[in-house]
C-alpha positions as CSV (number, residue, x, y, z in Angstrom):
1,M,-46.9,-29.6,14.8
2,P,-48.3,-26.1,15.1
3,E,-50.6,-24.6,12.5
4,A,-48.8,-22.2,9.9
5,T,-51.4,-19.6,10.5
6,N,-51.0,-15.9,9.0
7,E,-50.2,-14.9,12.8
8,L,-46.8,-17.2,12.7
9,M,-46.0,-16.6,9.2
10,F,-45.6,-12.9,10.2
11,E,-43.8,-13.7,12.9
12,L,-41.2,-15.4,11.1
13,L,-41.5,-13.0,8.3
14,K,-40.1,-10.2,10.7
15,R,-37.8,-12.1,12.2
16,V,-36.3,-12.7,8.9
17,H,-36.7,-9.0,7.9
18,H,-34.7,-7.9,11.0
19,E,-32.0,-10.8,10.1
20,I,-31.5,-9.0,6.5
21,G,-31.4,-5.8,8.2
22,E,-28.6,-6.8,10.8
23,L,-26.7,-8.5,7.4
24,R,-27.0,-5.4,5.2
25,Q,-25.4,-3.4,8.3
26,D,-22.7,-5.8,8.5
27,V,-22.0,-6.0,4.7
28,S,-22.0,-2.2,4.6
29,E,-19.5,-2.0,7.6
30,T,-17.7,-4.7,5.6
31,K,-17.2,-2.8,2.8
32,R,-16.2,0.9,4.6
33,E,-13.5,-1.3,6.3
34,L,-12.3,-3.1,3.0
35,N,-12.3,0.8,1.5
36,V,-9.7,2.2,4.6
37,M,-7.6,-1.0,3.8
38,R,-7.6,-0.2,0.4
39,G,-6.6,3.7,1.2
40,H,-3.8,2.4,3.2
41,M,-2.5,0.1,0.7
42,A,-2.5,2.7,-1.9
43,A,-0.7,5.1,0.6
44,T,1.9,2.4,1.2
45,Q,2.4,1.5,-2.1
46,N,2.8,5.5,-2.9
47,D,5.5,5.4,-0.1
48,I,7.3,2.6,-1.7
49,H,7.5,4.3,-5.0
50,N,8.7,7.4,-3.4
51,I,11.5,5.7,-1.9
52,Y,12.4,3.7,-4.8
53,G,12.7,7.3,-6.5
54,V,15.0,8.5,-3.5
55,L,16.9,5.3,-3.7
56,A,17.8,5.8,-7.2
57,R,18.6,9.7,-7.0
58,Q,21.1,8.3,-4.3
59,D,22.4,5.8,-6.3
60,E,22.8,8.3,-9.5
61,R,24.4,10.9,-7.2
62,L,27.0,8.0,-5.7
63,D,27.9,7.0,-9.3
64,R,28.9,10.7,-10.3
65,I,30.8,10.8,-7.2
66,D,32.5,7.5,-7.9
67,R,33.3,8.9,-11.7
68,R,34.9,12.2,-9.9
69,L,37.1,10.3,-7.7
70,D,38.1,7.9,-10.4
71,L,39.2,11.3,-12.6
72,H,41.3,12.9,-9.3
73,E,42.8,9.4,-8.5
74,L,44.0,9.2,-12.1
75,A,45.4,12.8,-12.2
76,E,47.2,12.3,-8.8
77,T,48.8,8.8,-10.6
78,Q,49.9,10.8,-13.7
79,K,51.6,13.4,-11.4
80,S,53.4,10.7,-9.8
81,F,54.7,9.5,-13.1
82,E,56.0,12.8,-14.3
83,P,59.6,13.3,-14.3
84,K,60.8,15.9,-11.6
């Protein structure tokens, strides 16, 4: 077994220091990617919220149209029952 000399310890510490530096870079890159994904998720959520708003407005509009058609049909049926 080799002796634990100062040079050997120094070389091991340099290697550990280098690997820790690489790990820091990897963690920073992962954080950036997660932030990008978070931004995309927020944008998607916002888009879905907007779609629900549009659908709600369309639903209200269809309800108004249905009510108008019912009134129109009611008026037509009343005219058909009036004596001539």
